[in-house]
MARDRENZA-897046 format. One record per residue (C-alpha): z, x, y. Coordinates in Angstrom, 3 decimals. Layout:
R  z  x  y
R  Z  X  Y
...
***
This chain:
R  z  x  y
R  -20.108  20.389  2.181
R  -20.417  17.286  -0.248
R  -23.144  16.776  -2.778
R  -22.852  13.124  -2.550
R  -22.056  10.372  0.092
R  -20.980  6.958  -1.565
R  -20.082  3.687  -0.390
R  -16.489  2.662  -0.463
R  -16.864  0.288  -3.481
R  -18.253  3.478  -5.501
R  -15.067  5.356  -5.033
R  -14.062  5.939  -8.654
R  -17.569  7.048  -9.125
R  -17.088  9.420  -6.283
R  -13.745  10.635  -7.534
R  -15.059  11.433  -10.871
R  -18.127  13.237  -9.539
R  -15.717  15.528  -7.579
R  -13.568  15.985  -10.701
R  -16.823  17.123  -12.554
R  -17.464  19.743  -9.665
R  -19.767  17.552  -7.337
R  -17.857  16.772  -4.140
R  -18.489  13.248  -3.066
R  -17.504  11.746  0.393
R  -16.799  8.285  0.114
R  -17.126  6.167  3.362
R  -15.774  2.792  4.221
R  -19.307  1.482  5.236
R  -22.711  3.170  5.157
R  -23.985  3.757  8.694
R  -26.997  5.591  10.093
R  -24.617  8.002  11.724
R  -22.883  9.058  8.266
R  -26.011  9.174  6.034
R  -28.203  11.055  8.427
R  -25.912  14.173  7.342
R  -27.710  13.876  4.029
R  -31.405  14.234  5.508
R  -33.551  16.932  4.040
R  -31.676  17.098  0.910
R  -28.271  18.236  2.281
R  -26.566  15.415  0.148
R  -27.524  12.318  -1.744
R  -26.659  8.922  -0.814
R  -25.196  6.642  -3.667
R  -25.378  2.808  -2.807
R  -25.789  -0.386  -4.462
R  -27.875  -1.834  -1.478
R  -31.507  -1.756  -0.945
R  -31.165  -2.422  2.731
R  -31.607  1.101  3.703
R  -34.431  2.163  1.519
R  -37.054  2.400  4.365
R  -34.567  4.235  6.544
R  -33.815  6.770  3.688
R  -37.434  7.422  3.181
R  -38.174  7.671  6.883
R  -35.524  10.463  7.438
R  -35.980  12.054  4.021
R  -32.678  11.179  2.605
R  -32.222  11.597  -1.016
R  -30.559  8.323  -2.574
R  -29.770  6.612  -5.815
R  -29.394  2.833  -5.911
R  -26.919  1.804  -8.449
R  -26.307  -1.688  -9.893
R  -23.791  -3.897  -7.897
R  -21.329  -4.321  -10.639
R  -17.562  -3.922  -11.190
R  -18.401  -1.375  -14.147
R  -17.889  1.726  -12.610
R  -18.466  3.754  -16.018
R  -21.835  2.446  -16.067
R  -22.615  3.413  -12.455
R  -21.074  6.857  -13.247
R  -23.309  7.155  -16.349
R  -26.336  6.468  -14.390
R  -25.548  9.089  -11.775
R  -24.741  11.723  -14.540
R  -27.971  10.767  -16.357
R  -30.285  10.785  -13.098
R  -28.793  14.230  -11.915
R  -28.408  15.683  -15.525
R  -24.696  16.408  -14.668
R  -22.590  17.221  -17.743
R  -19.533  15.260  -18.731
R  -17.188  18.136  -18.117
R  -14.207  18.735  -15.953
R  -14.634  21.230  -13.213
R  -11.574  20.983  -11.044
R  -12.746  23.171  -8.118
R  -12.570  20.625  -5.235
R  -9.746  18.764  -3.676
R  -10.240  15.021  -4.422
R  -8.820  14.057  -1.218
R  -10.635  16.229  1.387
R  -13.293  17.950  -0.741
R  -12.478  21.493  0.133
R  -12.806  24.309  -2.558
R  -9.649  24.802  -4.330
R  -7.950  28.307  -4.340
R  -6.197  29.770  -7.391
R  -2.521  30.541  -6.482
R  0.269  32.393  -8.384
R  2.814  30.399  -10.145
R  5.516  31.702  -7.826
R  3.628  30.535  -4.639
R  4.161  26.847  -5.831
R  7.757  27.217  -6.722
R  9.859  24.685  -4.889
R  6.792  22.822  -3.624
R  6.222  20.770  -6.780
R  8.527  18.973  -9.213
R  10.379  21.637  -11.409
R  9.042  20.489  -14.607
R  5.533  20.668  -13.467
R  6.173  24.261  -12.285
R  7.687  25.188  -15.612
R  5.130  23.447  -17.776
R  1.972  23.539  -15.733
R  -0.859  26.162  -15.719
R  -3.740  27.189  -13.523
R  -2.407  26.243  -10.279
R  -4.642  25.747  -7.195
R  -4.078  24.865  -3.713
R  -6.514  23.073  -1.359
R  -6.650  25.300  1.972
R  -7.331  22.396  3.962
R  -4.693  19.724  3.235
R  -2.242  21.811  1.298
R  -2.125  19.787  -1.692
R  -1.420  21.575  -4.967
R  -3.050  20.945  -8.238
R  -2.288  22.181  -11.816
R  -3.297  21.614  -15.381
R  -0.545  19.453  -16.976
R  -0.152  16.229  -18.785
R  -2.570  14.145  -16.645
R  -5.409  16.230  -18.303
R  -5.013  14.318  -21.542
R  -5.427  11.057  -19.669
R  -8.795  12.539  -17.930
R  -9.991  13.711  -21.350
R  -9.414  10.349  -22.766
R  -11.441  8.852  -19.969
R  -14.181  11.273  -20.688
R  -14.327  10.251  -24.264
R  -14.722  6.750  -23.100
R  -17.451  7.651  -20.755
R  -19.218  9.751  -23.561
R  -19.251  6.502  -25.546
R  -20.444  4.296  -22.589
R  -23.278  6.769  -21.725
R  -24.400  7.187  -25.226
R  -24.597  3.242  -25.462
R  -26.524  3.079  -22.179
R  -29.051  5.747  -22.986
R  -29.601  5.718  -26.862
***
């Protein structure tokens, strides 16, 4: 089950929360139907709108209102700070469908991913729901670069 439920325009925040080990379902539009699943602490709603505050409180739905800005890194830093989430990759959930990834042997992915990725990649995992295969490869350097940028941004915001 997801830890967070986020509005569509918070999708980058949601994707990174999932990469940090906090599965985040992103919905096209907040509706009473989709956020009621978060009642009584089952998950937390991330939004930029104050319109639902009374409803959230009435149904005991945890929420965090973020600034309505194009700066997703500031929004993410605010979530990380508020929930005391470390800036550390924890690649245990499928970013697409939020199922927990299962480790697989290298031989199980042979022929299912590009040869170079098979040859050079490590720590292969598969999503038992959608079948997507993940591994540690060159993309991790790009993620680590973004994490360094986030560290600087969060430090600036919360000196």
